[in-house]
PASEBA-1860 file (N, C-alpha, C; in nm, 3 decimals):
! residues 163
1> MGTKKNVC> 0.089/-0.121/-0.019/0.006/-0.009/-0.010/0.102/0.152/-0.014 ~ 0.192/0.152/0.063/0.288/0.251/0.076/0.352/0.253/-0.077 ~ 0.365/0.170/-0.130/0.425/0.166/-0.278/0.324/0.243/-0.368 ~ 0.226/0.183/-0.348/0.126/0.262/-0.427/0.066/0.386/-0.389 ~ 0.077/0.432/-0.273/0.084/0.597/-0.258/0.171/0.675/-0.293 ~ 0.299/0.606/-0.282/0.444/0.692/-0.338/0.413/0.712/-0.464 ~ 0.395/0.615/-0.561/0.364/0.660/-0.704/0.245/0.724/-0.728 ~ 0.177/0.754/-0.651/0.080/0.839/-0.647/0.113/0.962/-0.648
9> LVLISFLV> 0.202/0.985/-0.538/0.228/1.112/-0.510/0.321/1.152/-0.639 ~ 0.422/1.071/-0.663/0.476/1.103/-0.782/0.450/1.155/-0.883 ~ 0.342/1.068/-0.907/0.286/1.120/-1.068/0.188/1.234/-1.029 ~ 0.161/1.290/-0.932/0.096/1.400/-0.909/0.185/1.516/-0.901 ~ 0.277/1.501/-0.838/0.368/1.609/-0.879/0.459/1.621/-0.988 ~ 0.483/1.498/-1.053/0.497/1.555/-1.212/0.389/1.645/-1.300 ~ 0.281/1.578/-1.269/0.160/1.661/-1.313/0.145/1.791/-1.280 ~ 0.185/1.844/-1.182/0.192/1.952/-1.129/0.296/2.053/-1.175
17> LLLFGGCA> 0.441/1.973/-1.197/0.527/2.012/-1.275/0.504/2.070/-1.399 ~ 0.433/1.985/-1.465/0.379/2.011/-1.649/0.315/2.115/-1.646 ~ 0.216/2.106/-1.528/0.132/2.227/-1.541/0.133/2.341/-1.532 ~ 0.266/2.347/-1.455/0.314/2.506/-1.404/0.417/2.550/-1.510 ~ 0.475/2.442/-1.532/0.593/2.471/-1.677/0.531/2.502/-1.771 ~ 0.413/2.450/-1.823/0.324/2.506/-1.945/0.289/2.613/-1.897 ~ 0.253/2.676/-1.778/0.178/2.801/-1.778/0.275/2.911/-1.777 ~ 0.391/2.874/-1.744/0.509/2.961/-1.740/0.552/2.995/-1.878
25> TLRSGGVS> 0.531/2.905/-1.971/0.594/2.911/-2.116/0.472/2.984/-2.205 ~ 0.370/2.959/-2.188/0.243/3.016/-2.257/0.266/3.153/-2.326 ~ 0.346/3.256/-2.201/0.358/3.381/-2.240/0.509/3.430/-2.275 ~ 0.611/3.330/-2.265/0.720/3.391/-2.253/0.795/3.440/-2.408 ~ 0.708/3.428/-2.492/0.747/3.494/-2.627/0.698/3.520/-2.727 ~ 0.540/3.530/-2.698/0.465/3.565/-2.795/0.444/3.481/-2.888 ~ 0.370/3.509/-2.989/0.372/3.449/-3.113/0.437/3.538/-3.216 ~ 0.542/3.475/-3.306/0.598/3.590/-3.371/0.569/3.515/-3.535
33> SVIGPHGE> 0.495/3.427/-3.575/0.506/3.387/-3.704/0.339/3.365/-3.700 ~ 0.275/3.383/-3.848/0.167/3.404/-3.880/0.161/3.343/-4.023 ~ 0.020/3.314/-4.057/0.000/3.250/-4.195/0.010/3.367/-4.290 ~ 0.088/3.353/-4.409/0.090/3.462/-4.518/0.031/3.449/-4.650 ~ 0.010/3.565/-4.739/-0.071/3.570/-4.819/-0.088/3.434/-4.927 ~ -0.009/3.349/-4.926/-0.018/3.244/-4.979/0.016/3.089/-4.927 ~ -0.032/3.138/-4.767/-0.038/2.984/-4.690/0.092/2.956/-4.650 ~ 0.175/3.023/-4.657/0.320/3.000/-4.613/0.338/3.078/-4.472
41> TVTLQELE> 0.431/3.043/-4.377/0.461/3.092/-4.270/0.527/3.211/-4.298 ~ 0.512/3.331/-4.204/0.570/3.407/-4.213/0.616/3.471/-4.067 ~ 0.739/3.490/-4.055/0.805/3.543/-3.909/0.849/3.689/-3.915 ~ 0.844/3.703/-3.801/0.863/3.867/-3.786/1.015/3.874/-3.802 ~ 1.097/3.778/-3.800/1.234/3.792/-3.846/1.228/3.801/-4.005 ~ 1.165/3.767/-4.053/1.136/3.750/-4.210/1.082/3.910/-4.249 ~ 1.010/3.952/-4.166/0.947/4.118/-4.195/1.064/4.188/-4.153 ~ 1.138/4.187/-4.056/1.257/4.261/-4.035/1.351/4.256/-4.109
49> RNWDAYDI> 1.410/4.109/-4.202/1.520/4.100/-4.280/1.479/4.174/-4.429 ~ 1.338/4.167/-4.443/1.280/4.215/-4.562/1.218/4.345/-4.571 ~ 1.249/4.437/-4.471/1.183/4.563/-4.422/1.165/4.647/-4.529 ~ 1.263/4.649/-4.645/1.238/4.694/-4.763/1.111/4.696/-4.883 ~ 1.049/4.563/-4.857/0.923/4.511/-4.919/0.809/4.568/-4.836 ~ 0.837/4.643/-4.733/0.734/4.689/-4.661/0.731/4.859/-4.613 ~ 0.585/4.909/-4.630/0.590/5.038/-4.553/0.543/4.998/-4.392 ~ 0.666/5.058/-4.343/0.616/4.983/-4.197/0.592/5.120/-4.107
57> YYAGVSDD> 0.485/5.105/-4.008/0.442/5.244/-3.919/0.446/5.196/-3.788 ~ 0.470/5.290/-3.708/0.446/5.239/-3.558/0.361/5.365/-3.501 ~ 0.303/5.288/-3.383/0.175/5.395/-3.310/0.280/5.399/-3.174 ~ 0.275/5.525/-3.130/0.335/5.555/-3.011/0.381/5.683/-3.028 ~ 0.412/5.736/-2.894/0.465/5.886/-2.869/0.612/5.880/-2.966 ~ 0.673/5.785/-2.933/0.842/5.789/-2.984/0.862/5.678/-3.061 ~ 0.999/5.668/-3.126/1.029/5.533/-3.200/1.110/5.454/-3.098 ~ 1.136/5.499/-2.978/1.218/5.408/-2.889/1.080/5.350/-2.799
65> GPNALFFD> 0.997/5.389/-2.775/0.893/5.289/-2.725/0.767/5.265/-2.813 ~ 0.790/5.206/-2.891/0.640/5.184/-2.992/0.531/5.130/-2.901 ~ 0.431/5.148/-2.960/0.298/5.086/-2.894/0.255/4.964/-2.960 ~ 0.316/4.966/-3.119/0.262/4.839/-3.212/0.356/4.895/-3.348 ~ 0.368/4.796/-3.441/0.415/4.823/-3.561/0.288/4.768/-3.687 ~ 0.276/4.823/-3.761/0.242/4.733/-3.902/0.283/4.760/-4.023 ~ 0.323/4.628/-4.070/0.397/4.609/-4.191/0.285/4.612/-4.319 ~ 0.294/4.704/-4.407/0.214/4.689/-4.517/0.296/4.662/-4.627
73> PKNDGKTL> 0.289/4.556/-4.698/0.345/4.490/-4.822/0.350/4.622/-4.941 ~ 0.457/4.666/-5.013/0.478/4.740/-5.104/0.415/4.652/-5.210 ~ 0.359/4.741/-5.362/0.329/4.707/-5.457/0.206/4.567/-5.467 ~ 0.108/4.570/-5.367/0.032/4.451/-5.380/-0.083/4.491/-5.418 ~ -0.133/4.608/-5.424/-0.252/4.655/-5.481/-0.356/4.690/-5.337 ~ -0.315/4.654/-5.190/-0.387/4.681/-5.128/-0.308/4.793/-5.010 ~ -0.395/4.826/-4.920/-0.328/4.935/-4.862/-0.387/4.923/-4.690 ~ -0.279/4.952/-4.599/-0.325/4.969/-4.477/-0.302/5.140/-4.449
81> SGKTWEKV> -0.370/5.164/-4.354/-0.342/5.300/-4.345/-0.408/5.310/-4.176 ~ -0.366/5.455/-4.135/-0.388/5.462/-3.999/-0.381/5.624/-3.978 ~ -0.457/5.712/-3.926/-0.447/5.840/-3.882/-0.309/5.874/-3.806 ~ -0.272/5.824/-3.706/-0.184/5.873/-3.604/-0.059/5.753/-3.587 ~ -0.042/5.698/-3.716/0.094/5.602/-3.738/0.183/5.686/-3.775 ~ 0.303/5.684/-3.709/0.442/5.740/-3.800/0.520/5.655/-3.894 ~ 0.574/5.656/-3.998/0.646/5.572/-4.054/0.755/5.551/-4.004 ~ 0.836/5.447/-4.025/0.950/5.396/-3.971/1.062/5.415/-4.112
89> EDRELLPG> 1.110/5.539/-4.117/1.210/5.570/-4.231/1.344/5.515/-4.205 ~ 1.393/5.468/-4.102/1.542/5.400/-4.093/1.567/5.295/-4.027 ~ 1.621/5.182/-4.100/1.587/5.054/-4.067/1.675/5.051/-3.989 ~ 1.763/5.098/-3.925/1.874/5.070/-3.804/1.781/5.108/-3.680 ~ 1.642/5.142/-3.685/1.569/5.164/-3.576/1.427/5.026/-3.547 ~ 1.429/4.978/-3.659/1.371/4.843/-3.658/1.401/4.753/-3.558 ~ 1.500/4.701/-3.545/1.508/4.603/-3.445/1.476/4.632/-3.274 ~ 1.523/4.750/-3.278/1.509/4.807/-3.140/1.354/4.826/-3.116
97> MIDFIRNL> 1.269/4.862/-3.194/1.117/4.864/-3.195/1.070/4.741/-3.187 ~ 1.125/4.658/-3.232/1.038/4.506/-3.253/1.104/4.475/-3.082 ~ 1.229/4.485/-3.051/1.263/4.434/-2.877/1.196/4.460/-2.801 ~ 1.118/4.610/-2.826/1.086/4.680/-2.701/0.947/4.637/-2.691 ~ 0.852/4.589/-2.820/0.755/4.560/-2.787/0.749/4.377/-2.749 ~ 0.861/4.306/-2.778/0.883/4.196/-2.779/0.892/4.161/-2.613 ~ 1.009/4.255/-2.554/0.985/4.242/-2.396/0.878/4.292/-2.326 ~ 0.780/4.314/-2.393/0.650/4.373/-2.272/0.543/4.203/-2.272
105> NEFDPRLY> 0.643/4.101/-2.279/0.585/3.991/-2.248/0.474/3.953/-2.169 ~ 0.464/4.068/-2.069/0.355/4.025/-1.970/0.234/4.043/-2.031 ~ 0.220/4.108/-2.141/0.102/4.156/-2.214/0.084/4.058/-2.370 ~ 0.200/3.990/-2.351/0.121/3.884/-2.470/0.175/3.924/-2.606 ~ 0.289/3.974/-2.651/0.309/4.039/-2.781/0.282/3.921/-2.874 ~ 0.232/3.969/-2.992/0.202/3.881/-3.105/0.237/3.924/-3.253 ~ 0.224/3.888/-3.327/0.199/3.912/-3.488/0.093/3.876/-3.564 ~ 0.017/3.953/-3.608/-0.120/3.952/-3.619/-0.112/3.937/-3.787
113> SIVGPDHQ> -0.171/3.854/-3.871/-0.210/3.877/-4.030/-0.350/3.969/-4.013 ~ -0.319/4.057/-4.118/-0.466/4.125/-4.120/-0.497/4.094/-4.239 ~ -0.630/4.024/-4.228/-0.662/3.984/-4.358/-0.834/4.038/-4.380 ~ -0.828/4.083/-4.518/-0.944/4.153/-4.547/-1.083/4.077/-4.554 ~ -1.193/4.132/-4.600/-1.317/4.067/-4.625/-1.317/3.982/-4.749 ~ -1.195/4.010/-4.831/-1.209/3.907/-4.946/-1.086/3.815/-4.908 ~ -1.069/3.785/-4.800/-0.990/3.666/-4.721/-0.823/3.683/-4.796 ~ -0.818/3.768/-4.832/-0.678/3.828/-4.893/-0.592/3.904/-4.738
121> VYGYVFSP> -0.450/3.852/-4.767/-0.376/3.903/-4.652/-0.305/4.020/-4.686 ~ -0.377/4.187/-4.612/-0.328/4.313/-4.648/-0.196/4.328/-4.595 ~ -0.158/4.271/-4.480/-0.045/4.308/-4.429/-0.030/4.242/-4.250 ~ 0.053/4.302/-4.201/0.059/4.235/-4.040/0.092/4.331/-3.929 ~ 0.051/4.318/-3.840/0.047/4.406/-3.718/0.154/4.327/-3.620 ~ 0.234/4.414/-3.516/0.302/4.332/-3.422/0.220/4.422/-3.319 ~ 0.168/4.365/-3.232/0.139/4.430/-3.106/0.165/4.329/-2.947 ~ 0.139/4.434/-2.858/0.168/4.401/-2.716/0.064/4.325/-2.696
129> TNEVYLKV> -0.086/4.374/-2.745/-0.186/4.301/-2.712/-0.308/4.295/-2.798 ~ -0.385/4.205/-2.775/-0.497/4.163/-2.888/-0.612/4.265/-2.909 ~ -0.562/4.407/-2.864/-0.682/4.534/-2.918/-0.612/4.547/-3.016 ~ -0.627/4.515/-3.162/-0.612/4.583/-3.269/-0.761/4.607/-3.318 ~ -0.785/4.710/-3.378/-0.919/4.714/-3.443/-0.890/4.783/-3.563 ~ -0.963/4.736/-3.671/-0.946/4.766/-3.800/-1.097/4.797/-3.874 ~ -1.080/4.873/-3.980/-1.228/4.938/-4.028/-1.176/4.883/-4.185 ~ -1.268/4.848/-4.245/-1.243/4.818/-4.394/-1.299/4.929/-4.471
137> IDGKTIYV> -1.250/5.018/-4.542/-1.226/5.142/-4.584/-1.326/5.123/-4.749 ~ -1.272/5.036/-4.825/-1.300/4.992/-4.949/-1.223/4.860/-4.986 ~ -1.246/4.822/-5.114/-1.218/4.703/-5.164/-1.064/4.681/-5.167 ~ -1.016/4.788/-5.126/-0.837/4.750/-5.117/-0.756/4.847/-5.010 ~ -0.854/4.903/-4.917/-0.780/4.970/-4.819/-0.858/4.916/-4.682 ~ -0.741/4.895/-4.559/-0.805/4.860/-4.459/-0.750/4.974/-4.354 ~ -0.815/5.049/-4.277/-0.790/5.143/-4.178/-0.754/5.062/-4.034 ~ -0.632/5.112/-3.996/-0.566/5.027/-3.872/-0.574/5.148/-3.744
145> YYVESPLH> -0.679/5.118/-3.690/-0.696/5.226/-3.535/-0.548/5.229/-3.481 ~ -0.527/5.342/-3.422/-0.422/5.374/-3.308/-0.411/5.265/-3.215 ~ -0.307/5.185/-3.194/-0.301/5.094/-3.076/-0.243/5.156/-2.941 ~ -0.323/5.168/-2.864/-0.297/5.209/-2.724/-0.167/5.140/-2.647 ~ -0.096/5.218/-2.595/0.007/5.120/-2.517/-0.070/5.052/-2.409 ~ 0.002/4.933/-2.371/-0.090/4.852/-2.225/-0.027/4.962/-2.122 ~ 0.091/4.991/-2.145/0.140/5.077/-2.017/0.079/5.196/-1.982 ~ 0.006/5.253/-2.068/-0.058/5.389/-2.073/-0.202/5.392/-2.108
153> KNDVGRDT> -0.269/5.281/-2.061/-0.402/5.226/-2.097/-0.508/5.397/-2.074 ~ -0.588/5.395/-2.134/-0.711/5.472/-2.161/-0.672/5.663/-2.133 ~ -0.525/5.671/-2.255/-0.502/5.774/-2.295/-0.608/5.857/-2.389 ~ -0.639/5.997/-2.373/-0.733/6.034/-2.418/-0.661/6.133/-2.555 ~ -0.793/6.129/-2.622/-0.706/6.184/-2.787/-0.706/6.143/-2.896 ~ -0.684/5.996/-2.874/-0.658/5.928/-3.017/-0.778/5.863/-3.090 ~ -0.742/5.802/-3.195/-0.852/5.783/-3.277/-0.905/5.629/-3.263 ~ -0.947/5.566/-3.156/-0.977/5.458/-3.112/-1.124/5.441/-3.130
161> PRS> -1.203/5.333/-3.155/-1.313/5.344/-3.209/-1.407/5.312/-3.108 ~ -1.524/5.426/-3.118/-1.585/5.433/-3.032/-1.734/5.331/-3.053 ~ -1.806/5.319/-2.956/-1.901/5.228/-2.955/-2.029/5.302/-2.998
END
């Protein structure tokens, strides 16, 4: 009977460790890959490496602490737009911007594909939260609302959607 009890304790301890280990890793790096326009996997590293194939914009007060990034593929006949997003002009800034968002891991940063009503990929958003709001303007344009910083929630004066 003692051996059976010890086996049960070891098994329960192992299951608890697996549970804690799984919970600890769920938010450790965020999701950095999504499905691309042709069903292929697109990674954040590929977007960074091929930065000149995209118009890249950031939401935020400054480029050293962006709230989010969006990647609009050039020459695809589709457009992502946003009123208060700033264009990333310097390739040297992009790795630091990505790292800043990636390091907000308590908010679970993720790369998202922006898929239009025609089921086509219009681009990508890298955000520390899942609060990315979009509006279809026409058959070729999607408006990306300003993404608030999770660090400064409820700032006023931004173009966030109203209910």
